[in-house]
Biopython code that builds the backbone (N, CA, C, O; Angstrom):
import numpy as np
from Bio.PDB.StructureBuilder import StructureBuilder

atoms = [
    (1, "MET", "N", (-3.263, 21.973, 21.754)),
    (1, "MET", "CA", (-4.155, 22.461, 22.793)),
    (1, "MET", "C", (-3.759, 21.789, 24.104)),
    (1, "MET", "O", (-3.415, 20.607, 24.127)),
    (2, "GLY", "N", (-3.810, 22.539, 25.172)),
    (2, "GLY", "CA", (-3.495, 22.003, 26.476)),
    (2, "GLY", "C", (-4.101, 22.856, 27.571)),
    (2, "GLY", "O", (-4.490, 24.002, 27.345)),
    (3, "ILE", "N", (-4.173, 22.285, 28.748)),
    (3, "ILE", "CA", (-4.677, 23.006, 29.912)),
    (3, "ILE", "C", (-3.609, 22.929, 30.993)),
    (3, "ILE", "O", (-3.254, 21.844, 31.452)),
    (4, "ASP", "N", (-3.104, 24.084, 31.394)),
    (4, "ASP", "CA", (-2.152, 24.161, 32.493)),
    (4, "ASP", "C", (-2.924, 24.440, 33.784)),
    (4, "ASP", "O", (-4.043, 24.951, 33.750)),
    (5, "LEU", "N", (-2.325, 24.104, 34.900)),
    (5, "LEU", "CA", (-2.946, 24.314, 36.209)),
    (5, "LEU", "C", (-2.137, 25.316, 37.012)),
    (5, "LEU", "O", (-0.906, 25.279, 37.010)),
    (6, "GLN", "N", (-2.834, 26.212, 37.698)),
    (6, "GLN", "CA", (-2.189, 27.172, 38.597)),
    (6, "GLN", "C", (-2.954, 27.194, 39.915)),
    (6, "GLN", "O", (-4.171, 27.374, 39.927)),
    (7, "LEU", "N", (-2.251, 27.015, 41.008)),
    (7, "LEU", "CA", (-2.847, 27.123, 42.336)),
    (7, "LEU", "C", (-2.465, 28.470, 42.922)),
    (7, "LEU", "O", (-1.285, 28.816, 42.980)),
    (8, "HIS", "N", (-3.464, 29.233, 43.358)),
    (8, "HIS", "CA", (-3.260, 30.562, 43.947)),
    (8, "HIS", "C", (-3.750, 30.546, 45.391)),
    (8, "HIS", "O", (-4.728, 29.872, 45.713)),
    (9, "ASN", "N", (-3.066, 31.288, 46.255)),
    (9, "ASN", "CA", (-3.461, 31.321, 47.666)),
    (9, "ASN", "C", (-4.541, 32.361, 47.963)),
    (9, "ASN", "O", (-5.043, 32.430, 49.085)),
    (10, "SER", "N", (-4.898, 33.158, 46.976)),
    (10, "SER", "CA", (-6.014, 34.103, 47.074)),
    (10, "SER", "C", (-6.461, 34.428, 45.649)),
    (10, "SER", "O", (-5.946, 33.858, 44.687)),
    (11, "ARG", "N", (-7.410, 35.336, 45.523)),
    (11, "ARG", "CA", (-7.918, 35.652, 44.179)),
    (11, "ARG", "C", (-6.755, 36.023, 43.268)),
    (11, "ARG", "O", (-5.956, 36.899, 43.597)),
    (12, "PRO", "N", (-6.662, 35.344, 42.105)),
    (12, "PRO", "CA", (-5.524, 35.592, 41.208)),
    (12, "PRO", "C", (-5.500, 37.005, 40.655)),
    (12, "PRO", "O", (-6.537, 37.635, 40.444)),
    (13, "GLN", "N", (-4.294, 37.479, 40.430)),
    (13, "GLN", "CA", (-4.092, 38.758, 39.747)),
    (13, "GLN", "C", (-3.866, 38.443, 38.274)),
    (13, "GLN", "O", (-3.156, 37.491, 37.949)),
    (14, "TRP", "N", (-4.443, 39.210, 37.403)),
    (14, "TRP", "CA", (-4.270, 38.978, 35.971)),
    (14, "TRP", "C", (-3.282, 39.993, 35.416)),
    (14, "TRP", "O", (-3.287, 41.152, 35.829)),
    (15, "PRO", "N", (-2.440, 39.569, 34.489)),
    (15, "PRO", "CA", (-1.471, 40.493, 33.883)),
    (15, "PRO", "C", (-2.166, 41.711, 33.293)),
    (15, "PRO", "O", (-3.263, 41.610, 32.743)),
    (16, "GLY", "N", (-1.526, 42.843, 33.412)),
    (16, "GLY", "CA", (-2.077, 44.066, 32.844)),
    (16, "GLY", "C", (-2.959, 44.861, 33.786)),
    (16, "GLY", "O", (-3.250, 46.029, 33.527)),
    (17, "ARG", "N", (-3.381, 44.250, 34.863)),
    (17, "ARG", "CA", (-4.192, 44.972, 35.841)),
    (17, "ARG", "C", (-3.280, 45.516, 36.927)),
    (17, "ARG", "O", (-2.398, 44.814, 37.421)),
    (18, "ARG", "N", (-3.495, 46.751, 37.287)),
    (18, "ARG", "CA", (-2.699, 47.343, 38.361)),
    (18, "ARG", "C", (-3.241, 46.891, 39.701)),
    (18, "ARG", "O", (-4.444, 46.925, 39.959)),
    (19, "SER", "N", (-2.329, 46.472, 40.533)),
    (19, "SER", "CA", (-2.720, 46.020, 41.853)),
    (19, "SER", "C", (-1.541, 46.184, 42.799)),
    (19, "SER", "O", (-0.380, 46.061, 42.409)),
    (20, "ARG", "N", (-1.868, 46.458, 44.026)),
    (20, "ARG", "CA", (-0.823, 46.557, 45.052)),
    (20, "ARG", "C", (-0.716, 45.275, 45.852)),
    (20, "ARG", "O", (0.070, 45.179, 46.795)),
    (21, "ARG", "N", (-1.512, 44.294, 45.470)),
    (21, "ARG", "CA", (-1.470, 43.016, 46.182)),
    (21, "ARG", "C", (-0.208, 42.253, 45.827)),
    (21, "ARG", "O", (0.368, 42.428, 44.753)),
    (22, "LYS", "N", (0.204, 41.412, 46.743)),
    (22, "LYS", "CA", (1.371, 40.582, 46.489)),
    (22, "LYS", "C", (0.985, 39.442, 45.531)),
    (22, "LYS", "O", (-0.196, 39.118, 45.401)),
    (23, "PRO", "N", (1.963, 38.842, 44.870)),
    (23, "PRO", "CA", (1.680, 37.722, 43.960)),
    (23, "PRO", "C", (0.965, 36.590, 44.685)),
    (23, "PRO", "O", (1.231, 36.324, 45.858)),
    (24, "THR", "N", (0.064, 35.930, 43.983)),
    (24, "THR", "CA", (-0.763, 34.898, 44.597)),
    (24, "THR", "C", (-0.413, 33.485, 44.144)),
    (24, "THR", "O", (-0.876, 32.520, 44.753)),
    (25, "LEU", "N", (0.380, 33.339, 43.107)),
    (25, "LEU", "CA", (0.688, 32.021, 42.556)),
    (25, "LEU", "C", (1.524, 31.200, 43.535)),
    (25, "LEU", "O", (2.586, 31.632, 43.980)),
    (26, "VAL", "N", (1.026, 30.011, 43.860)),
    (26, "VAL", "CA", (1.723, 29.100, 44.759)),
    (26, "VAL", "C", (2.561, 28.110, 43.951)),
    (26, "VAL", "O", (3.747, 27.914, 44.219)),
    (27, "ARG", "N", (1.925, 27.493, 42.961)),
    (27, "ARG", "CA", (2.640, 26.571, 42.069)),
    (27, "ARG", "C", (1.816, 26.369, 40.804)),
    (27, "ARG", "O", (0.631, 26.697, 40.748)),
    (28, "GLN", "N", (2.483, 25.816, 39.786)),
    (28, "GLN", "CA", (1.791, 25.569, 38.530)),
    (28, "GLN", "C", (2.307, 24.306, 37.866)),
    (28, "GLN", "O", (3.411, 23.843, 38.153)),
    (29, "SER", "N", (1.493, 23.755, 36.972)),
    (29, "SER", "CA", (1.849, 22.539, 36.265)),
    (29, "SER", "C", (1.586, 22.724, 34.775)),
    (29, "SER", "O", (0.499, 23.137, 34.369)),
    (30, "HIS", "N", (2.595, 22.413, 33.971)),
    (30, "HIS", "CA", (2.463, 22.472, 32.511)),
    (30, "HIS", "C", (2.649, 21.084, 31.895)),
    (30, "HIS", "O", (2.429, 20.889, 30.700)),
    (31, "GLU", "N", (3.051, 20.143, 32.713)),
    (31, "GLU", "CA", (3.511, 18.848, 32.220)),
    (31, "GLU", "C", (2.453, 18.013, 31.504)),
    (31, "GLU", "O", (2.770, 17.337, 30.525)),
    (32, "HIS", "N", (1.215, 18.045, 31.965)),
    (32, "HIS", "CA", (0.186, 17.141, 31.451)),
    (32, "HIS", "C", (-0.929, 17.865, 30.696)),
    (32, "HIS", "O", (-2.043, 17.351, 30.591)),
    (33, "GLY", "N", (-0.638, 19.037, 30.177)),
    (33, "GLY", "CA", (-1.674, 19.876, 29.571)),
    (33, "GLY", "C", (-2.465, 19.230, 28.459)),
    (33, "GLY", "O", (-3.693, 19.318, 28.452)),
    (34, "ALA", "N", (-1.799, 18.580, 27.513)),
    (34, "ALA", "CA", (-2.496, 17.988, 26.364)),
    (34, "ALA", "C", (-3.389, 16.827, 26.803)),
    (34, "ALA", "O", (-4.536, 16.727, 26.366)),
    (35, "ALA", "N", (-2.874, 15.960, 27.658)),
    (35, "ALA", "CA", (-3.671, 14.824, 28.136)),
    (35, "ALA", "C", (-4.870, 15.300, 28.953)),
    (35, "ALA", "O", (-5.969, 14.763, 28.818)),
    (36, "LEU", "N", (-4.660, 16.294, 29.790)),
    (36, "LEU", "CA", (-5.743, 16.833, 30.608)),
    (36, "LEU", "C", (-6.830, 17.461, 29.732)),
    (36, "LEU", "O", (-8.019, 17.258, 29.976)),
    (37, "ALA", "N", (-6.427, 18.213, 28.726)),
    (37, "ALA", "CA", (-7.397, 18.829, 27.818)),
    (37, "ALA", "C", (-8.220, 17.768, 27.095)),
    (37, "ALA", "O", (-9.432, 17.918, 26.941)),
    (38, "LYS", "N", (-7.571, 16.706, 26.656)),
    (38, "LYS", "CA", (-8.277, 15.637, 25.944)),
    (38, "LYS", "C", (-9.316, 14.978, 26.841)),
    (38, "LYS", "O", (-10.458, 14.778, 26.427)),
    (39, "LEU", "N", (-8.929, 14.642, 28.054)),
    (39, "LEU", "CA", (-9.849, 13.968, 28.963)),
    (39, "LEU", "C", (-11.024, 14.856, 29.360)),
    (39, "LEU", "O", (-12.161, 14.390, 29.429)),
    (40, "ILE", "N", (-10.756, 16.119, 29.617)),
    (40, "ILE", "CA", (-11.842, 17.030, 30.000)),
    (40, "ILE", "C", (-12.788, 17.277, 28.821)),
    (40, "ILE", "O", (-14.000, 17.381, 29.009)),
    (41, "ALA", "N", (-12.239, 17.369, 27.615)),
    (41, "ALA", "CA", (-13.071, 17.598, 26.427)),
    (41, "ALA", "C", (-14.021, 16.431, 26.175)),
    (41, "ALA", "O", (-15.075, 16.622, 25.567)),
    (42, "GLU", "N", (-13.676, 15.243, 26.623)),
    (42, "GLU", "CA", (-14.504, 14.063, 26.400)),
    (42, "GLU", "C", (-15.590, 13.875, 27.465)),
    (42, "GLU", "O", (-16.407, 12.962, 27.357)),
    (43, "LEU", "N", (-15.603, 14.730, 28.488)),
    (43, "LEU", "CA", (-16.621, 14.598, 29.532)),
    (43, "LEU", "C", (-17.998, 14.975, 28.999)),
    (43, "LEU", "O", (-18.118, 15.880, 28.173)),
    (44, "PRO", "N", (-19.034, 14.289, 29.465)),
    (44, "PRO", "CA", (-20.386, 14.687, 29.077)),
    (44, "PRO", "C", (-20.704, 16.086, 29.613)),
    (44, "PRO", "O", (-20.321, 16.432, 30.731)),
    (45, "THR", "N", (-21.392, 16.869, 28.821)),
    (45, "THR", "CA", (-21.728, 18.241, 29.218)),
    (45, "THR", "C", (-23.082, 18.302, 29.916)),
    (45, "THR", "O", (-23.864, 17.351, 29.886)),
    (46, "ASN", "N", (-23.332, 19.430, 30.536)),
    (46, "ASN", "CA", (-24.597, 19.693, 31.221)),
    (46, "ASN", "C", (-24.935, 18.644, 32.268)),
    (46, "ASN", "O", (-26.080, 18.206, 32.382)),
    (47, "THR", "N", (-23.927, 18.250, 33.028)),
    (47, "THR", "CA", (-24.132, 17.306, 34.122)),
    (47, "THR", "C", (-24.000, 18.059, 35.438)),
    (47, "THR", "O", (-23.774, 19.269, 35.451)),
    (48, "SER", "N", (-24.140, 17.345, 36.529)),
    (48, "SER", "CA", (-23.993, 17.993, 37.834)),
    (48, "SER", "C", (-22.528, 18.197, 38.198)),
    (48, "SER", "O", (-22.232, 18.833, 39.210)),
    (49, "GLY", "N", (-21.614, 17.678, 37.403)),
    (49, "GLY", "CA", (-20.196, 17.831, 37.680)),
    (49, "GLY", "C", (-19.692, 19.236, 37.393)),
    (49, "GLY", "O", (-20.405, 20.060, 36.821)),
    (50, "LYS", "N", (-18.463, 19.496, 37.795)),
    (50, "LYS", "CA", (-17.831, 20.806, 37.587)),
    (50, "LYS", "C", (-16.809, 20.788, 36.455)),
    (50, "LYS", "O", (-16.645, 21.790, 35.760)),
    (51, "LEU", "N", (-16.125, 19.674, 36.260)),
    (51, "LEU", "CA", (-14.999, 19.667, 35.332)),
    (51, "LEU", "C", (-15.410, 19.877, 33.872)),
    (51, "LEU", "O", (-14.610, 20.376, 33.081)),
    (52, "TRP", "N", (-16.622, 19.511, 33.505)),
    (52, "TRP", "CA", (-17.043, 19.727, 32.125)),
    (52, "TRP", "C", (-17.137, 21.220, 31.798)),
    (52, "TRP", "O", (-17.174, 21.590, 30.624)),
    (53, "THR", "N", (-17.177, 22.076, 32.811)),
    (53, "THR", "CA", (-17.275, 23.521, 32.576)),
    (53, "THR", "C", (-15.924, 24.159, 32.267)),
    (53, "THR", "O", (-15.862, 25.336, 31.912)),
    (54, "VAL", "N", (-14.843, 23.392, 32.399)),
    (54, "VAL", "CA", (-13.514, 23.933, 32.103)),
    (54, "VAL", "C", (-13.410, 24.202, 30.610)),
    (54, "VAL", "O", (-13.647, 23.314, 29.790)),
    (55, "ASP", "N", (-13.054, 25.432, 30.265)),
    (55, "ASP", "CA", (-12.929, 25.859, 28.874)),
    (55, "ASP", "C", (-11.480, 25.640, 28.415)),
    (55, "ASP", "O", (-10.565, 26.253, 28.963)),
    (56, "PRO", "N", (-11.262, 24.773, 27.416)),
    (56, "PRO", "CA", (-9.888, 24.500, 26.988)),
    (56, "PRO", "C", (-9.224, 25.663, 26.250)),
    (56, "PRO", "O", (-8.022, 25.621, 25.987)),
    (57, "TYR", "N", (-9.995, 26.700, 25.914)),
    (57, "TYR", "CA", (-9.454, 27.825, 25.153)),
    (57, "TYR", "C", (-9.319, 29.109, 25.961)),
    (57, "TYR", "O", (-8.713, 30.071, 25.489)),
    (58, "ASN", "N", (-9.866, 29.140, 27.153)),
    (58, "ASN", "CA", (-9.810, 30.315, 28.022)),
    (58, "ASN", "C", (-9.497, 29.861, 29.445)),
    (58, "ASN", "O", (-9.427, 28.664, 29.723)),
    (59, "ASN", "N", (-9.314, 30.809, 30.326)),
    (59, "ASN", "CA", (-9.077, 30.489, 31.734)),
    (59, "ASN", "C", (-10.393, 30.180, 32.431)),
    (59, "ASN", "O", (-11.404, 30.845, 32.204)),
    (60, "THR", "N", (-10.364, 29.168, 33.278)),
    (60, "THR", "CA", (-11.504, 28.807, 34.111)),
    (60, "THR", "C", (-11.000, 28.797, 35.547)),
    (60, "THR", "O", (-9.955, 28.212, 35.830)),
    (61, "VAL", "N", (-11.729, 29.436, 36.456)),
    (61, "VAL", "CA", (-11.288, 29.565, 37.841)),
    (61, "VAL", "C", (-12.254, 28.819, 38.759)),
    (61, "VAL", "O", (-13.468, 29.007, 38.679)),
    (62, "PHE", "N", (-11.706, 27.971, 39.630)),
    (62, "PHE", "CA", (-12.477, 27.279, 40.664)),
    (62, "PHE", "C", (-12.046, 27.813, 42.021)),
    (62, "PHE", "O", (-10.855, 27.979, 42.282)),
    (63, "ASN", "N", (-13.021, 28.079, 42.885)),
    (63, "ASN", "CA", (-12.696, 28.403, 44.271)),
    (63, "ASN", "C", (-12.603, 27.093, 45.056)),
    (63, "ASN", "O", (-12.728, 26.015, 44.474)),
    (64, "GLU", "N", (-12.389, 27.173, 46.349)),
    (64, "GLU", "CA", (-12.175, 25.959, 47.127)),
    (64, "GLU", "C", (-13.399, 25.049, 47.164)),
    (64, "GLU", "O", (-13.247, 23.828, 47.190)),
    (65, "GLN", "N", (-14.614, 25.611, 47.166)),
    (65, "GLN", "CA", (-15.827, 24.792, 47.168)),
    (65, "GLN", "C", (-16.010, 24.074, 45.827)),
    (65, "GLN", "O", (-16.399, 22.906, 45.788)),
    (66, "GLU", "N", (-15.728, 24.781, 44.735)),
    (66, "GLU", "CA", (-15.834, 24.164, 43.412)),
    (66, "GLU", "C", (-14.773, 23.080, 43.230)),
    (66, "GLU", "O", (-15.037, 22.047, 42.616)),
    (67, "ALA", "N", (-13.588, 23.315, 43.758)),
    (67, "ALA", "CA", (-12.524, 22.305, 43.693)),
    (67, "ALA", "C", (-12.931, 21.054, 44.467)),
    (67, "ALA", "O", (-12.672, 19.938, 44.017)),
    (68, "ALA", "N", (-13.560, 21.230, 45.617)),
    (68, "ALA", "CA", (-14.012, 20.077, 46.410)),
    (68, "ALA", "C", (-15.058, 19.274, 45.641)),
    (68, "ALA", "O", (-15.040, 18.043, 45.664)),
    (69, "ALA", "N", (-15.969, 19.970, 44.959)),
    (69, "ALA", "CA", (-16.980, 19.282, 44.153)),
    (69, "ALA", "C", (-16.328, 18.542, 42.988)),
    (69, "ALA", "O", (-16.700, 17.407, 42.692)),
    (70, "ALA", "N", (-15.368, 19.167, 42.332)),
    (70, "ALA", "CA", (-14.688, 18.547, 41.197)),
    (70, "ALA", "C", (-13.854, 17.352, 41.629)),
    (70, "ALA", "O", (-13.684, 16.405, 40.861)),
    (71, "LEU", "N", (-13.342, 17.384, 42.830)),
    (71, "LEU", "CA", (-12.527, 16.284, 43.345)),
    (71, "LEU", "C", (-13.314, 14.970, 43.354)),
    (71, "LEU", "O", (-12.739, 13.894, 43.190)),
    (72, "ARG", "N", (-14.614, 15.066, 43.546)),
    (72, "ARG", "CA", (-15.460, 13.861, 43.552)),
    (72, "ARG", "C", (-15.562, 13.223, 42.158)),
    (72, "ARG", "O", (-16.005, 12.081, 42.038)),
    (73, "GLU", "N", (-15.164, 13.936, 41.123)),
    (73, "GLU", "CA", (-15.224, 13.412, 39.757)),
    (73, "GLU", "C", (-13.967, 12.633, 39.360)),
    (73, "GLU", "O", (-13.941, 12.004, 38.302)),
    (74, "ILE", "N", (-12.945, 12.668, 40.182)),
    (74, "ILE", "CA", (-11.660, 12.043, 39.843)),
    (74, "ILE", "C", (-11.778, 10.529, 39.604)),
    (74, "ILE", "O", (-11.209, 10.037, 38.629)),
    (75, "PRO", "N", (-12.488, 9.772, 40.447)),
    (75, "PRO", "CA", (-12.576, 8.326, 40.177)),
    (75, "PRO", "C", (-13.145, 8.014, 38.780)),
    (75, "PRO", "O", (-12.658, 7.105, 38.109)),
    (76, "ASP", "N", (-14.154, 8.749, 38.347)),
    (76, "ASP", "CA", (-14.717, 8.532, 37.010)),
    (76, "ASP", "C", (-13.700, 8.865, 35.927)),
    (76, "ASP", "O", (-13.591, 8.151, 34.930)),
    (77, "LEU", "N", (-12.954, 9.951, 36.123)),
    (77, "LEU", "CA", (-11.927, 10.318, 35.148)),
    (77, "LEU", "C", (-10.832, 9.258, 35.070)),
    (77, "LEU", "O", (-10.347, 8.944, 33.984)),
    (78, "LEU", "N", (-10.447, 8.713, 36.206)),
    (78, "LEU", "CA", (-9.429, 7.662, 36.198)),
    (78, "LEU", "C", (-9.914, 6.427, 35.431)),
    (78, "LEU", "O", (-9.127, 5.755, 34.764)),
    (79, "ASP", "N", (-11.209, 6.135, 35.531)),
    (79, "ASP", "CA", (-11.772, 5.011, 34.779)),
    (79, "ASP", "C", (-11.730, 5.250, 33.273)),
    (79, "ASP", "O", (-11.709, 4.292, 32.500)),
    (80, "ARG", "N", (-11.716, 6.508, 32.844)),
    (80, "ARG", "CA", (-11.685, 6.849, 31.424)),
    (80, "ARG", "C", (-10.268, 6.824, 30.843)),
    (80, "ARG", "O", (-10.103, 6.880, 29.624)),
    (81, "CYS", "N", (-9.265, 6.743, 31.683)),
    (81, "CYS", "CA", (-7.871, 6.792, 31.217)),
    (81, "CYS", "C", (-7.541, 5.568, 30.369)),
    (81, "CYS", "O", (-7.879, 4.438, 30.719)),
    (82, "THR", "N", (-6.878, 5.819, 29.255)),
    (82, "THR", "CA", (-6.506, 4.728, 28.353)),
    (82, "THR", "C", (-5.011, 4.432, 28.378)),
    (82, "THR", "O", (-4.570, 3.422, 27.830)),
    (83, "ASP", "N", (-4.232, 5.302, 29.006)),
    (83, "ASP", "CA", (-2.791, 5.045, 29.119)),
    (83, "ASP", "C", (-2.229, 5.768, 30.333)),
    (83, "ASP", "O", (-2.927, 6.521, 31.012)),
    (84, "ASN", "N", (-0.954, 5.519, 30.588)),
    (84, "ASN", "CA", (-0.311, 6.087, 31.783)),
    (84, "ASN", "C", (-0.255, 7.602, 31.764)),
    (84, "ASN", "O", (-0.361, 8.228, 32.818)),
    (85, "SER", "N", (-0.090, 8.213, 30.592)),
    (85, "SER", "CA", (-0.011, 9.678, 30.546)),
    (85, "SER", "C", (-1.333, 10.307, 30.976)),
    (85, "SER", "O", (-1.345, 11.365, 31.606)),
    (86, "HIS", "N", (-2.437, 9.661, 30.636)),
    (86, "HIS", "CA", (-3.744, 10.167, 31.069)),
    (86, "HIS", "C", (-3.904, 10.015, 32.575)),
    (86, "HIS", "O", (-4.376, 10.929, 33.250)),
    (87, "ALA", "N", (-3.512, 8.866, 33.095)),
    (87, "ALA", "CA", (-3.630, 8.628, 34.538)),
    (87, "ALA", "C", (-2.754, 9.597, 35.326)),
    (87, "ALA", "O", (-3.163, 10.090, 36.377)),
    (88, "GLU", "N", (-1.551, 9.871, 34.825)),
    (88, "GLU", "CA", (-0.673, 10.836, 35.492)),
    (88, "GLU", "C", (-1.280, 12.230, 35.479)),
    (88, "GLU", "O", (-1.178, 12.962, 36.463)),
    (89, "ALA", "N", (-1.910, 12.599, 34.368)),
    (89, "ALA", "CA", (-2.564, 13.911, 34.273)),
    (89, "ALA", "C", (-3.683, 14.037, 35.296)),
    (89, "ALA", "O", (-3.825, 15.081, 35.934)),
    (90, "ILE", "N", (-4.478, 12.986, 35.460)),
    (90, "ILE", "CA", (-5.588, 13.018, 36.405)),
    (90, "ILE", "C", (-5.078, 13.018, 37.848)),
    (90, "ILE", "O", (-5.658, 13.678, 38.710)),
    (91, "CYS", "N", (-4.009, 12.290, 38.112)),
    (91, "CYS", "CA", (-3.422, 12.315, 39.459)),
    (91, "CYS", "C", (-2.874, 13.702, 39.796)),
    (91, "CYS", "O", (-2.998, 14.164, 40.931)),
    (92, "ASP", "N", (-2.272, 14.360, 38.813)),
    (92, "ASP", "CA", (-1.785, 15.728, 39.001)),
    (92, "ASP", "C", (-2.959, 16.665, 39.277)),
    (92, "ASP", "O", (-2.904, 17.489, 40.190)),
    (93, "LEU", "N", (-4.018, 16.536, 38.483)),
    (93, "LEU", "CA", (-5.224, 17.343, 38.690)),
    (93, "LEU", "C", (-5.803, 17.095, 40.075)),
    (93, "LEU", "O", (-6.187, 18.042, 40.763)),
    (94, "ALA", "N", (-5.871, 15.852, 40.489)),
    (94, "ALA", "CA", (-6.417, 15.519, 41.812)),
    (94, "ALA", "C", (-5.623, 16.184, 42.925)),
    (94, "ALA", "O", (-6.207, 16.670, 43.894)),
    (95, "ALA", "N", (-4.304, 16.213, 42.800)),
    (95, "ALA", "CA", (-3.469, 16.856, 43.817)),
    (95, "ALA", "C", (-3.756, 18.355, 43.886)),
    (95, "ALA", "O", (-3.851, 18.918, 44.977)),
    (96, "TYR", "N", (-3.894, 18.999, 42.739)),
    (96, "TYR", "CA", (-4.199, 20.431, 42.714)),
    (96, "TYR", "C", (-5.599, 20.704, 43.274)),
    (96, "TYR", "O", (-5.789, 21.639, 44.052)),
    (97, "LEU", "N", (-6.568, 19.888, 42.878)),
    (97, "LEU", "CA", (-7.928, 20.061, 43.399)),
    (97, "LEU", "C", (-7.958, 19.879, 44.913)),
    (97, "LEU", "O", (-8.608, 20.649, 45.620)),
    (98, "ASN", "N", (-7.264, 18.873, 45.407)),
    (98, "ASN", "CA", (-7.224, 18.620, 46.845)),
    (98, "ASN", "C", (-6.584, 19.780, 47.595)),
    (98, "ASN", "O", (-7.102, 20.224, 48.620)),
    (99, "ASP", "N", (-5.459, 20.270, 47.084)),
    (99, "ASP", "CA", (-4.792, 21.394, 47.745)),
    (99, "ASP", "C", (-5.680, 22.632, 47.761)),
    (99, "ASP", "O", (-5.722, 23.356, 48.755)),
    (100, "CYS", "N", (-6.383, 22.873, 46.671)),
    (100, "CYS", "CA", (-7.285, 24.030, 46.626)),
    (100, "CYS", "C", (-8.458, 23.827, 47.596)),
    (100, "CYS", "O", (-8.821, 24.737, 48.341)),
    (101, "ALA", "N", (-9.038, 22.634, 47.576)),
    (101, "ALA", "CA", (-10.207, 22.352, 48.418)),
    (101, "ALA", "C", (-9.893, 22.435, 49.904)),
    (101, "ALA", "O", (-10.777, 22.737, 50.705)),
    (102, "THR", "N", (-8.668, 22.175, 50.275)),
    (102, "THR", "CA", (-8.303, 22.147, 51.694)),
    (102, "THR", "C", (-7.578, 23.415, 52.158)),
    (102, "THR", "O", (-7.127, 23.496, 53.301)),
    (103, "THR", "N", (-7.472, 24.393, 51.270)),
    (103, "THR", "CA", (-6.799, 25.647, 51.620)),
    (103, "THR", "C", (-7.808, 26.797, 51.547)),
    (103, "THR", "O", (-8.166, 27.225, 50.449)),
    (104, "PRO", "N", (-8.262, 27.294, 52.669)),
    (104, "PRO", "CA", (-9.241, 28.387, 52.650)),
    (104, "PRO", "C", (-8.751, 29.597, 51.857)),
    (104, "PRO", "O", (-7.614, 30.044, 52.011)),
    (105, "GLY", "N", (-9.629, 30.110, 51.011)),
    (105, "GLY", "CA", (-9.323, 31.304, 50.226)),
    (105, "GLY", "C", (-8.523, 31.064, 48.956)),
    (105, "GLY", "O", (-8.163, 32.013, 48.259)),
    (106, "SER", "N", (-8.244, 29.806, 48.652)),
    (106, "SER", "CA", (-7.424, 29.512, 47.470)),
    (106, "SER", "C", (-8.273, 29.391, 46.210)),
    (106, "SER", "O", (-9.496, 29.267, 46.269)),
    (107, "TYR", "N", (-7.586, 29.430, 45.067)),
    (107, "TYR", "CA", (-8.229, 29.314, 43.766)),
    (107, "TYR", "C", (-7.372, 28.433, 42.873)),
    (107, "TYR", "O", (-6.143, 28.489, 42.924)),
    (108, "LEU", "N", (-8.030, 27.616, 42.051)),
    (108, "LEU", "CA", (-7.348, 26.817, 41.046)),
    (108, "LEU", "C", (-7.736, 27.365, 39.686)),
    (108, "LEU", "O", (-8.918, 27.456, 39.354)),
    (109, "VAL", "N", (-6.725, 27.731, 38.897)),
    (109, "VAL", "CA", (-6.968, 28.282, 37.564)),
    (109, "VAL", "C", (-6.560, 27.240, 36.539)),
    (109, "VAL", "O", (-5.440, 26.728, 36.557)),
    (110, "PHE", "N", (-7.502, 26.933, 35.636)),
    (110, "PHE", "CA", (-7.226, 26.096, 34.490)),
    (110, "PHE", "C", (-6.913, 27.057, 33.347)),
    (110, "PHE", "O", (-7.788, 27.791, 32.889)),
    (111, "VAL", "N", (-5.673, 27.049, 32.893)),
    (111, "VAL", "CA", (-5.236, 28.000, 31.872)),
    (111, "VAL", "C", (-5.325, 27.310, 30.521)),
    (111, "VAL", "O", (-4.530, 26.426, 30.202)),
    (112, "GLY", "N", (-6.323, 27.736, 29.722)),
    (112, "GLY", "CA", (-6.503, 27.151, 28.398)),
    (112, "GLY", "C", (-5.657, 27.848, 27.359)),
    (112, "GLY", "O", (-5.184, 28.965, 27.565)),
    (113, "ASP", "N", (-5.476, 27.176, 26.246)),
    (113, "ASP", "CA", (-4.694, 27.757, 25.130)),
    (113, "ASP", "C", (-5.486, 28.821, 24.406)),
    (113, "ASP", "O", (-4.992, 29.413, 23.448)),
]
sb = StructureBuilder()
sb.init_structure("model")
sb.init_model(0)
sb.init_chain("A")
sb.init_seg("    ")
for serial, (resi, resn, name, xyz) in enumerate(atoms, 1):
    if name == "N":
        sb.init_residue(resn, " ", resi, " ")
    sb.init_atom(name, np.array(xyz, "f"), 0.0, 1.0, " ", f" {name:<3s}", serial, name[0])
structure = sb.get_structure()
């Protein structure tokens, strides 16, 4: 199980749907999927945070406002890291959240297995 990250510059297009819009994918990360899934799965549920809502088995989409809210959860996630691979995964997530939060009209997609 893993969670990949995709940053889009506008509402993402999903495969199989016909659209005349240009591709929206800016960049993606597959490197830390397993570590990211583990850390997110261990978050307490039903809190005021956003990251616990990420579904490790389906796609979860955050807009720029949701990414900004989730960015505030990064320090707590870093405190939960038990090794370097976890810390690298959270730093990668933080970079994607920051880019989404600071780019008007962008979306961050968490691609679950």
